[in-house]
N, C-alpha and C positions, 0 to 999 in steps of 0.2 A: 504494499500499500504506499501511497505518497504520504508525506508528513502532514499535509492538509487533511487528508482523509482520516488519518489516525487521530488528529486533533478533534475532528468532528465526532468520531466514535467515542473517544475518551470523554468528551463533554456530555454526550448522550448517556454514557455509563454513570457519570456522576449525578446528572439530574434525574435519572430514573423516571423518564417520562412515559413509560409504557403504560398506557391506560386503555380502558375500553371505550364505550360510547362517550360523547361529550358530557352527558349528565352524570356519569359515574364519579369523576373527581369531586364534583360538588357534594354528592351524597356521602362519599368517603371522607371528605374534608370535615364534615360536621359529626362524623361518627365518634361516639364517646369511647375513650380508651377502656380497656378491661377493668382496671382498678377504679377508674372514674365511675363506671357503671356499678361496680360493687359498692362504693361509698354512697352513690345515689340511692340504691336500694336500702342500705342500712339507715341513711338519713331519713328516708320516707317512713320506714318502720318506727324510728324513734319519734318522728313528728306525730304519727298517729298515737303512739303511747303518751306523749306529752299532752295531746288533745284530750285523751281520756282522763288524764290526771286533772286537767282543768275542770272538766265536766264533773268529776267526782268531788273535787274541792268545792265547787259552787253548790253542789247538792249534798254536801256532807251531813246536812241535818237529817237526811233520809237513811243514814248508815248508823249502825250500832256496833260498838266495840265491846264484845263480851268479856274482855280482860279487865280494862280499867274504866269503861264507860265513856272515854273521851276519844274523839277521832281527831288526831293531829295530822299535820301535813305529811309526816313520815308514814303515818298509818294509811293515808290516801295513796302515797306512792306504793306502799307495800300491797294494798288491796288492789290497786290497778294492775300490778305485775302478776299477782296470783289469779286475778280475774281474766286477764288476757291469755295467760298460759293455761287456763282452765284447771289450775291446781285446786283452788277452793278449799281452804282448811276450815272455814266456818267460823273463825274467831271474829271476823268483820263481815257483816251481811246487810243487804238492803232490806229495809222493813216497811217503808212507805210505798204506796202504789206508784207514786211518781218515780222513786228510785228504781223500783223494779221495771217500770216501763223504759226508763233510760237504759238499764242493763239489756233489756230485750231488743229495743229498737235501735239504739245507737252503738252500745258497747259490743254486742254480739257480732254485727257486720264488721266492725273494726277488728275484732278478734280474728275473724276469718281472713281479713285482708292481711294482717300482720303475719298470720300463719302461712299464707300462700307466698308472701314476700320472702320469708326465710326459707321455705321449701324450694321456691324457684331459684333463689340465690345459691342454695346448696347444690341444686341440680346443675345450674350453669357453670359454677366455679369448681365443683368437686366431681360430681357423678358424671356429667356430660363430658367434661374435658378428659377425665380419666378414661371413659369409655371410648372417646374419639382417639385418644393417644394409643390405647390398646388396639383398636381396629386398624389404625394406620401402621402400627408395628407389624400386625399380622399380614396386611397387604404388602408391605415392603419386603417381608420375608420371601414372598412368592414372586416378586418382580424380577424377572430375568428373561432376556430375549423378547422384551415387550416393545411396543411401538408407543413413542411419546409424541403427542400432538400439542404443540405450543401455540395456542390461539384457536378459539372456537367461534370464529365469525362465519361468513358465508363459505369461504374456501375450506376452512378447518372442519366445519360441520359436514360439508359434502364429502370430504376425504374420509371422515370417520364412517359415514354411511356406506361409502363405496368399499371400505376395508371390510366391514361386516358382511356386505354382499359377497365379497370375494372369499369368505369363509374364515376370516380372522375372528377368534373368540373375543367378545367385548371385554372380558376380564383381563385380556392381555393388551388392552389399550389404555393409556393414561392421558387424560386431557387436562391441560393447565390453562386457565384463563382468569383474568381479574374480575370478571363479571359472574356473580352468583346466578343471575337470571339466565345467562346463556348455558351455564353448566347444568341446569335442571334437565335440559333435553339430553345431554350426554349421559347423565346419571340414569335417566330412564332407559337408555339404550343398553345399560349394564356395564358402562365403562367406569374405570376409576377416575375420580375428578379431584381437582385441587384448585381452590380459588386463591391465586397468588400471582406475584410478579415474576414472569419467566426470565427476566434479566438478572435476577439475584441468584448467586451461587447456592444459597441455602435451599431455594426452591428446587433447583435442578438436582441437588444432592438428595433431597427428600424423595424424589421420584426415581432414584437409582439410575441416573443418566448414563453412568459408565456401563451398566448392564443391559442397556437398551439395544434392540435390534436395529432400529432406525428412528430418527427424529424428524418430524414434519413441522416446519415453522411457517405460520401464517398469522402475523401479528396485526395486519391491517395497514401498517405503515412500513415503508421500506427501511427507514433508519432504525426503527425498533426491531424489525426482523433481522437486520444485519447485526445489530447489537446482541440479539439473542444467539445468533449463530456464533459470534465471537465467544460469548460466555460458554456455550455448549462445547465448542471446540477446545477451550482452555481446560475444561474438566474431563472431556472424553475425546482423546485424540483419534481414536479409530472408529468411532460410531458414525455411520453414514448419515448425512444431513441433507434434507431436501427443503428448499425455502421458496416462497412466493415473493417475487418483487414485481412492481408495475412500471418502473421507469427503466428504459434501456441502459442508461448510463450506470445504473446500480447493479446490473447483472455481473459485471466484472468485479465490482467491489464485494459482492456477496460471495463469489468464488474465492477471492483473496482472503475473505474472512474465515473460510473453511468449509463452505457448502459444497457438497459433492454434486448436487443437482439443483439447478436454478430454473424455476418455472415462471414464465411471464404470461399471465392470462390474457393481457392485452394483445401481445404478439400472437398467441394461439388463436384468439378470436379473429385477428387479421388473416391468419393462415386459412381459417375456415371460410371467411368471406372471399378471399382470393381463390380458393379451391372451388367455391360455388360458381365463380365466374368462368371456370374452365369446363364445368359440367355440373348438372343439377344434382348428381348423386355423390360427388366427391366429399362434400361436407358431411353428408349422412354417414358415409363409410368411415370417415375420420372419427366422428362421434361414436360410431359403433365400436371402433377399436378401443376407444378410451374408456368405455363403460363395460362393467361386468354383465349388464343386462342385455348387451348386444349379442349378435349371432357369432361373432368372432372376438378373440382377445389377443393382445400382445403379451407375450411371456418372456421374461429374461431369466436365464438359468445357466448354471455351469454344465458343461457336457459331461456325460457319463463315460466310464472306462470303455464300455462297449462301442461308443461312438468315435473313439480316437482312430484316426486314419481314414474315416469315411468322409463323404462330401456332405455339405450343408443341405443339399436337396435330397438326401437319403436318410432323414431322421426317422427312427423307428416308431416314434409316437404319433406319426401322421401329421405333424405340424409342417408349416412352410417356413424354412429358415430364411432370414432376411439379412442379418448382420452377424459378424464375428468380432469380438473384442479380444485382442491379444497383445500383451505387453504394452499397453497404452496406445495401441493403434486400432483403427477401425477399418474393417473390410466388408464390402458389399457382396451379396450372393453371387454376383457375376465375376468376381475376381478369383484368381487362381488360388489364393491363400484359403479360400473357403472350400476348396475341393479336398483339403487334407486337414481335418480337424486335429488339434493337438491338445494334450492334457493341460488343463488350466484355462482353456478357451471359455469365454462367456458368449452365448448366442442369444439373439432376439428372434423369436419365431411367432408366427400367427397360428393359433389353434382354435378349433371350434369351441364355442362356449360350453357345449355339453360335455366336452372332453375333460376328464378329471384333472389333467395336468394344467388346465387353465385356472383351477381354483387355488386359493391360498392353502398354506399348510395347516391352517386352522388352529395350530398350537393346542 
């Protein structure tokens, strides 16, 4: 990369500007911190208790202390606490109709409110978090050879649907997106989800990025996607990365950042349009190749031992060989190199959709 490009990426890394839709930062900006929420709950409960203390103090004439016959302020605080906690020792009790109505109509609803506040607080800060931590650890234990999708916008969601259609088990797909709303759909599909910033090392480490089979990046913005690619590549040097960029001048930058495959949807759309100008069915066929729901599929695979020495047009599985990738070079089916397949060759072939070799391994 050039020095100017590195400065741009470094600045993006520092500012952490990976966000979802425009309304998301506003909602997140006013979000109460965890401990702030905790103290708000406790403060609300204490305020309700203090309110009941005032009510009991103003109506202390309706209470009787069976010990000394005098109801002091400390007796009011004591009676309030045992009343709200439903302990009820009986040494102080309401005796007038008014005092009993206050207990029934005002104090009892407050008692339930305080109870639910404390139960809800205990659930959110102890039970729920412990349960989520335990679940996350169990999921992480089984994360290996999985597919990580960073960004669940239009492109990311479509890729997840297509992966599942191709036979990939949803439990072997991890989706990371800062938007809880978008993750609801991914969770319904059976995927593992995480609402987090994919530019952070801690996020990628939590999804076991080093053990992933492949990483798909579609953050919605080219600069953010390239930043994510840099972060992934820094943590996992050998994991294949596919990224979506929309500007032509960012394609080379994405490759320099460490992406193995760079996809430009704008350019692909242009190819479909240009293809349709040469024939009415070319665009249909290209779309057919790209989707698992079509009649044919493109498959990339390593050749088998039995295929060594044979020609690309003699594949035993019934597919039509198109290309051979060998030692960083690409050969078309018409070239002599494709007439003698060698160990380690990777081929791209077209297979019928109903052919089992066209499906994913399913994990």
